[in-house]
C-alpha positions in Angstrom: 62.5 44.3 77.1 61.5 47.7 75.2 62.8 51.3 75.8 59.6 53.4 76.2 59.9 56.2 73.7 61.1 59.3 74.9 58.8 62.7 74.4 60.9 65.1 71.6 62.1 68.2 73.5 60.0 71.0 72.7 62.5 73.9 71.1 62.0 77.3 70.5 64.2 78.1 67.8 66.8 75.7 65.0 64.2 72.5 63.0 61.5 71.6 64.5 61.9 74.8 66.6 57.7 75.3 66.6 57.0 77.1 70.1 57.7 81.0 70.2 59.2 81.7 72.3 58.0 82.5 76.7 59.0 85.6 75.2 57.2 86.3 72.3 53.9 84.5 74.3 54.7 80.9 74.9 52.3 78.8 72.2 52.4 77.8 68.2 54.3 79.8 65.9 52.3 79.7 62.3 55.1 77.6 60.9 54.6 75.1 63.8 51.2 74.9 63.6 51.1 73.7 59.0 53.6 71.9 60.2 51.3 70.0 63.1 48.5 69.3 59.7 50.6 68.5 57.6 51.7 65.2 60.1 48.8 65.1 61.5 45.2 65.5 58.1 42.7 66.2 59.7 42.9 67.9 62.2 41.4 71.4 63.8 44.9 72.8 64.9 44.4 76.9 64.9 47.1 80.2 66.4 46.2 82.2 68.9 43.0 84.4 69.4 45.2 87.8 69.1 43.9 90.1 67.2 40.3 92.0 67.9 37.3 90.4 67.7 33.3 90.9 67.3 31.2 89.7 70.0 29.9 86.7 70.2 32.2 85.9 66.9 34.3 82.2 66.3 37.3 83.8 67.7 35.7 85.2 70.2 33.7 82.2 70.7 38.1 79.9 70.9 39.6 82.4 72.9 37.5 82.7 75.6 36.7 78.7 75.9 41.1 79.9 76.0 41.3 81.6 78.4 38.5 79.6 81.0 40.7 76.4 79.7 44.0 78.7 80.5 42.1 80.2 84.4 42.6 76.4 85.3 45.8 75.5 85.0 46.6 79.0 87.3 44.8 76.7 89.5 46.3 73.3 89.2 49.8 75.3 88.9 49.5 78.4 91.7 53.6 78.4 90.7 52.8 79.2 87.5 50.7 81.3 87.9 52.6 83.7 90.9 55.5 83.8 88.3 54.4 86.5 85.3 57.8 85.4 83.4 55.4 81.4 82.6 54.4 79.6 79.4 51.5 80.3 80.4 50.8 83.5 82.0 52.8 84.8 78.8 50.2 81.8 76.7 47.4 84.5 78.0 48.7 87.6 78.1 48.8 87.1 73.8 45.4 85.6 73.4 44.2 88.9 75.6 43.1 86.7 79.0 
């Protein structure tokens, strides 16, 4: 019986460290997004919207959408929602939700 392929472990440092550490706001790094897009041609993956944005701009809409999705995760994972140092809470802080 063939074994299931295991998912690679998400690393924040070293080779393949494409994820930002929780202390830095979680999410993917710019380098990580570029690597993902090389592996997956046609991908539209982008980094977090962290700066000031004009109301109604594309970036503002992306932020609003992310905040809405992650609010749903807050309901689904109450343990992460309560922990201020969870990846979810840190990512929301980075996105300014």
